[in-house]
Backbone as numpy.savetxt, mean C-alpha at the origin, in Angstrom:
# Nx Ny Nz CAx CAy CAz Cx Cy Cz
-19.25 -13.47 16.05 -19.05 -12.99 14.72 -17.57 -12.32 14.88
-17.32 -11.81 15.95 -16.05 -10.85 15.89 -14.91 -11.72 16.03
-14.85 -13.08 16.30 -13.87 -13.91 16.42 -13.41 -14.22 14.84
-14.11 -13.90 14.01 -13.77 -14.29 12.44 -13.16 -13.15 11.78
-13.19 -12.08 12.60 -12.63 -10.69 11.87 -11.42 -10.15 12.80
-10.33 -10.14 12.24 -9.23 -9.70 12.88 -8.31 -8.92 12.00
-7.88 -7.71 12.49 -6.88 -6.97 11.66 -5.74 -6.72 12.52
-4.60 -7.04 11.91 -3.22 -6.78 12.40 -2.72 -5.49 11.81
-2.61 -4.16 12.57 -2.53 -2.97 11.92 -0.91 -3.03 11.63
0.02 -3.66 12.29 1.45 -3.86 12.06 1.53 -4.49 10.61
0.90 -5.40 10.42 0.65 -6.22 9.18 0.34 -5.17 8.05
-0.61 -4.45 8.14 -0.95 -3.46 7.18 0.25 -2.43 6.82
0.92 -2.04 7.96 2.02 -1.34 7.73 3.03 -2.08 6.95
3.22 -3.22 7.06 4.13 -3.88 6.35 3.72 -4.11 4.77
2.37 -4.22 4.83 1.90 -4.36 3.40 2.05 -2.94 2.65
1.96 -1.90 3.37 2.07 -0.68 2.54 3.56 -0.34 2.23
4.44 -0.88 3.06 5.84 -0.86 2.77 6.06 -1.70 1.47
5.51 -2.80 1.40 5.69 -3.57 0.12 5.21 -2.97 -1.05
3.96 -2.61 -1.06 3.49 -1.64 -2.05 4.37 -0.69 -2.69
4.80 0.29 -1.66 5.68 1.34 -1.86 7.00 0.82 -2.68
7.42 -0.39 -2.11 8.79 -1.03 -3.02 8.23 -1.42 -4.34
7.03 -1.91 -4.31 6.69 -2.21 -5.77 6.73 -1.20 -6.60
6.12 0.00 -6.33 6.16 1.28 -7.05 7.47 1.61 -7.39
8.42 1.77 -6.54 9.85 1.91 -6.50 10.47 1.00 -7.61
10.41 -0.11 -7.45 10.94 -1.16 -8.48 10.51 -1.00 -9.78
9.08 -0.68 -9.90 8.63 -0.56 -11.33 9.33 0.77 -11.89
9.46 1.91 -11.11 10.21 3.19 -11.67 11.53 2.66 -12.03
12.25 2.12 -11.27 13.61 1.80 -11.49 13.87 0.81 -12.92
12.80 -0.13 -12.83 12.84 -1.03 -14.07 12.76 -0.33 -15.24
11.49 0.87 -15.37 11.42 1.75 -16.62 12.44 2.46 -16.82
13.00 3.00 -15.70 14.09 3.94 -16.15 15.17 3.32 -16.65
15.65 2.05 -16.03 16.72 1.29 -16.62 16.41 0.88 -18.01
15.29 0.62 -18.57 15.00 0.24 -19.81 14.84 1.38 -20.65
14.58 2.51 -20.01 14.57 3.60 -20.89 15.92 4.01 -21.76
16.91 3.72 -21.14 18.37 4.00 -21.50 18.63 3.10 -22.73
18.18 1.95 -22.66 18.42 1.10 -23.84 17.78 1.43 -24.97
18.27 1.81 -26.01 17.77 1.88 -27.18 17.68 0.76 -28.20
16.68 0.63 -28.95 16.43 -0.64 -29.84 17.62 -0.74 -30.99
18.15 0.50 -31.32 19.01 0.29 -32.57 20.29 -0.13 -31.96
20.51 -0.39 -30.71 21.72 -1.09 -29.92 21.66 -2.63 -30.00
20.66 -3.22 -30.23 20.30 -4.61 -30.18 20.66 -5.49 -31.24
20.21 -5.18 -32.61 20.64 -5.94 -33.52 20.02 -5.83 -34.72
19.11 -6.69 -35.33 18.39 -6.62 -36.60 17.28 -5.47 -36.53
16.93 -4.98 -37.75 15.67 -4.11 -37.85 14.76 -4.70 -36.96
14.28 -5.88 -37.62 13.08 -6.60 -37.08 13.05 -6.60 -35.47
14.22 -6.83 -34.84 14.39 -7.21 -33.57 14.38 -5.82 -33.02
14.98 -4.63 -33.51 14.92 -3.52 -32.99 13.37 -2.85 -33.07
12.49 -3.16 -33.98 11.21 -2.61 -34.07 10.45 -3.54 -32.99
10.67 -4.75 -32.69 10.05 -5.56 -31.67 10.37 -4.93 -30.25
11.62 -4.38 -30.13 12.13 -4.05 -28.89 11.44 -2.63 -28.68
11.23 -1.64 -29.69 10.62 -0.59 -29.55 9.34 -0.62 -29.21
8.54 -1.53 -29.75 7.07 -1.76 -29.44 6.97 -2.42 -28.03
7.86 -3.28 -27.58 7.84 -3.64 -26.06 8.27 -2.47 -25.18
9.01 -1.70 -25.54 9.34 -0.49 -24.74 8.17 0.48 -24.50
7.40 0.76 -25.51 6.17 1.46 -25.59 5.13 0.67 -24.69
4.66 -0.57 -24.97 3.80 -1.28 -24.03 4.24 -1.30 -22.68
5.50 -1.64 -22.45 6.02 -1.62 -20.98 5.82 -0.25 -20.25
6.19 0.76 -21.00 5.97 2.12 -20.47 4.57 2.45 -19.98
3.49 1.92 -21.08 2.21 2.28 -20.71 1.79 1.24 -19.53
2.12 -0.07 -19.66 1.76 -1.07 -18.62 2.29 -0.71 -17.20
3.48 -0.30 -17.01 4.09 -0.24 -15.85 3.44 1.33 -15.30
3.22 2.06 -16.22 2.46 3.41 -15.52 0.91 3.10 -15.06
0.44 2.17 -15.73 -0.96 1.75 -15.25 -0.98 0.92 -13.92
0.06 -0.03 -14.01 0.34 -0.75 -12.57 0.55 0.18 -11.53
1.52 1.12 -11.74 1.81 2.07 -10.85 0.66 2.79 -10.19
-0.07 3.27 -10.98 -1.52 3.92 -10.64 -2.35 3.21 -9.89
-2.55 1.90 -10.15 -3.44 0.75 -9.51 -2.72 0.67 -8.03
-1.35 0.36 -8.02 -0.70 0.12 -6.80 -0.83 1.40 -5.88
-0.57 2.44 -6.47 -0.71 3.76 -5.57 -2.13 3.95 -5.01
-3.31 3.32 -5.74 -4.67 3.61 -5.35 -4.90 2.48 -4.31
-4.42 1.52 -4.61 -4.38 0.45 -3.51 -3.83 0.79 -2.07
-2.62 1.39 -2.43 -1.86 1.74 -1.20 -2.62 2.77 -0.45
-3.12 3.81 -1.04 -4.07 4.82 -0.45 -5.27 4.32 0.36
-5.97 3.29 -0.30 -7.03 2.50 0.61 -6.66 1.80 1.64
-5.47 1.19 1.72 -4.72 0.60 2.95 -4.30 1.65 3.89
-3.86 2.72 3.52 -3.38 3.59 4.45 -4.66 4.29 5.07
-5.99 4.41 4.34 -7.04 4.87 5.06 -7.55 3.93 6.08
-7.54 2.64 5.60 -8.06 1.83 6.49 -7.23 1.57 7.67
-5.80 1.50 7.55 -4.97 1.43 8.73 -5.21 2.39 9.63
-5.46 3.75 9.26 -5.62 4.91 9.88 -6.79 4.59 10.58
-7.99 4.38 10.10 -9.15 3.92 10.70 -9.13 2.99 11.76
-8.47 1.87 11.69 -8.29 0.90 12.63 -7.54 1.39 13.72
-6.41 2.16 13.49 -5.78 2.86 14.68 -6.76 3.79 15.43
-7.58 4.50 14.93 -8.27 5.38 15.50 -9.30 4.58 16.52
-9.82 3.47 15.87 -10.89 2.60 16.75 -10.21 2.22 17.95
-9.04 1.63 17.63 -8.32 1.09 18.66 -8.07 2.17 19.88
-7.65 3.36 19.38 -7.27 4.27 20.29 -8.61 4.64 21.31
-9.65 4.96 20.44 -11.01 5.22 21.04 -11.28 4.19 22.09
-11.23 2.88 21.84 -11.62 1.68 22.77 -10.68 1.78 23.85
-9.43 1.95 23.55 -8.54 2.06 24.84 -8.90 3.24 25.74
-9.14 4.30 25.23 -9.50 5.54 26.04 -10.70 5.10 26.68
-11.59 4.41 26.21 -12.92 4.07 26.84 -12.72 2.99 27.95
-12.16 2.01 27.67 -11.71 1.23 28.79 -10.87 1.60 29.80
-10.11 2.45 29.44 -9.45 3.29 30.72 -10.30 4.04 31.61
-11.57 4.73 30.78 -12.30 5.59 31.67 -13.23 4.77 32.44
-13.66 3.57 31.85 -14.40 2.68 32.57 -13.84 2.23 33.69
-12.43 1.68 33.60 -11.72 1.25 34.71 -11.48 2.33 35.76
-11.27 3.55 35.35 -11.07 4.73 36.32 -12.46 4.80 37.28
-13.65 4.72 36.51 -14.77 4.91 37.16 -15.10 3.85 38.10
-14.75 2.61 37.68 -14.91 1.51 38.67 -14.17 1.40 39.88
-12.79 1.93 39.83 -11.98 2.01 40.85 -12.26 3.36 41.80
-12.56 4.33 41.11 -12.80 5.48 42.06 -14.31 5.61 42.61
-15.18 4.41 42.49 -16.28 4.24 43.11 -17.45 5.20 42.46
-17.21 5.57 41.13 -18.11 6.47 40.64 -19.26 5.92 40.14
-19.38 4.46 40.18 -20.82 3.81 40.00 -21.28 4.07 38.48
-20.80 5.14 37.78 -21.39 5.21 36.44 -22.54 6.02 36.51
-23.56 6.16 37.47 -24.71 6.73 37.44 -24.66 8.29 37.40
-25.32 9.03 36.40 -25.15 10.72 36.35 -26.48 11.10 36.43
């Protein structure tokens, strides 16, 4: 069963960086669009359409940001858990190796 489940902790770290980059990019795009006013574009109808888009974009990007941040927190938590398991296994294997080489036999 274990051969079908593998986790690359470094890959989780890269995924976290990608998620953080997505949040940064969304913020930058929203900030850049916030400076463009619809009345600078053209006709009244086009201006109204642009204003509507601005509002939907703002709401949608904020919701997307919240979701990405939630996923990011989950990935961080999982990464930390995997790291803790790896550290515990490493300590246990080292302890077993020390016991085997010191003639400690393991019986207490």
